[in-house]
N, C-alpha and C positions, 0 to 999 in steps of 0.2 A: 260699576253698574250705573247706567243712566236712569234718571228719574225726572219727572216733570214738576215744575214749580209755577204756581200762578201768583203774580204780583199785581197789586192795584197801585198805580202811580198817576200823577197828574199827566194829562195828555201832552203838555208842552215838554215835560221832562222826558217822556218817551220819544218824542220827535227829535229832541236834541241828542238823546242817547243813540238813536238809530243813525243819525248823521255822523256822530262821532265814531260809531263802529264801522261805518263805511270808509271813513278816512283812515282808520287803523287797519283796514282789510281783515277784520275779524268779526265773527258773528257777535251779536249782542249777548247771546247766551254764554259764549266763551268769555267775554269781558266781565259779565256778572260773576261767572264761576271763578275767574282769576281774582277778582276783587274780594269775593267772599272767602276764598282760600287764603288770600294775603292777610285779611284782618282776623281770621279765626285760627289759622294754622301757621302763620308766618311765611306762607308761600312756598313754592318749590324753586329749586335752583335754576331750572330750565325755562321758567316763565318770567319774562321781563315785565316789570310794572311800568305802566305808562306815566308820563309826567303829570297828567291830570289826576290820576288815581293817587299818585304820591302827594299832590297838594291836598286832595280831599282827606286822606288818611293821616295827614300831619307828619309824614315821613321826612319831608325836607324842611329846612328852616325858612322863615318868612322872607329873608333877603334873597334866597335862591329862587323864590317864586318869580320875582321880577326878571331875573336872568333867564329863566325858562320861557317866560312870555316873550322876551326879546328874541330868543333863539327860535321860537315857534313862528313869530312874525317874519323873521328872516327866511325860514323854511318856506312859508307860504309865498313870500315875494319871489323867491327863486323858482318855485315850482309852478306858479301860475302867471308867468310873464307871457 
C-alpha cells in the first residue's frame, strides 16, 4: 500500500537529489524508498543499491570509494563525448 511522506530538506540537497534521480532514470521517491528499505530491512534481492548509496551507508570500504569515483568518471567521459 502506497502512502505519502513529507520531508523537510535543504533546498540544495533536494536539487542535487533530483539531478541524481534523473541520471539514474528512477524517481526520487523510488530512490528514497530503496534507501530506507536498505537501511531498515536489509533491502530486497531484486533492488540494486547505487554506488552513491553504498558510500553513504558505509557498505563499501573506504579504499573502494576511490575506485568507484574513477569508474564513474570514466563512465561520464565515455557517455558525454
